[in-house]
C-alpha positions in Angstrom: 5.7 27.5 -25.9 5.8 30.9 -27.7 5.2 30.9 -31.4 2.9 27.8 -31.3 -0.4 27.8 -33.1 -3.6 27.3 -31.2 -4.0 23.6 -31.8 -0.3 23.0 -31.0 -0.6 24.8 -27.8 -3.7 22.9 -26.8 -1.9 19.6 -27.6 1.1 20.6 -25.5 -1.1 21.6 -22.5 -3.1 18.4 -22.8 0.1 16.4 -22.8 1.4 18.2 -19.7 -1.9 17.6 -17.9 -1.8 13.9 -18.8 1.8 13.6 -17.6 0.9 15.4 -14.3 -2.1 13.1 -13.8 0.1 10.0 -14.5 2.7 11.2 -12.0 0.0 11.8 -9.4 -1.5 8.3 -9.9 2.0 6.8 -9.7 2.7 8.6 -6.4 -0.7 7.5 -4.9 0.0 3.9 -6.1 3.4 3.9 -4.3 1.8 5.1 -1.1 -0.9 2.5 -1.2 1.6 -0.2 -1.8 3.6 0.9 1.2 0.5 1.0 3.4 -0.5 -2.5 2.2 3.0 -3.8 3.1 2.9 -2.2 6.5 -0.6 -3.6 7.1 0.5 -7.1 6.1 3.6 -6.9 8.3 1.5 -5.9 11.3 -1.0 -8.6 10.7 1.8 -11.2 10.5 3.1 -10.0 13.8 -0.3 -10.1 15.3 -0.9 -13.7 14.2 2.6 -14.7 15.4 1.9 -13.3 18.8 -1.6 -14.9 18.9 -0.3 -18.4 18.1 2.7 -18.0 20.4 0.3 -17.0 23.2 -2.2 -19.8 22.4 0.6 -22.3 22.6 1.7 -21.0 26.0 -1.8 -21.0 27.3 -2.4 -24.5 26.0 0.7 -25.9 27.8 -0.4 -24.3 31.1 -3.8 -25.9 31.1 -4.0 -29.3 32.9 -4.5 -32.2 30.5 -7.8 -34.1 30.4 -6.1 -37.5 31.1 -4.5 -36.4 34.4 
């Protein structure tokens, strides 16, 4: 960076800032995708347990025709 003129130095610094911002956005995006996947997996487990439990309760109830 030594020996650069003022405009060249500003351009270099702006490019570094832009790159740093892009990396930060990418990291945040990765974390958000991981959280979304974990949330969806937990929701799927919750629904599976709910429906499994609903089926077990339904069988345990006496039928209306008996």
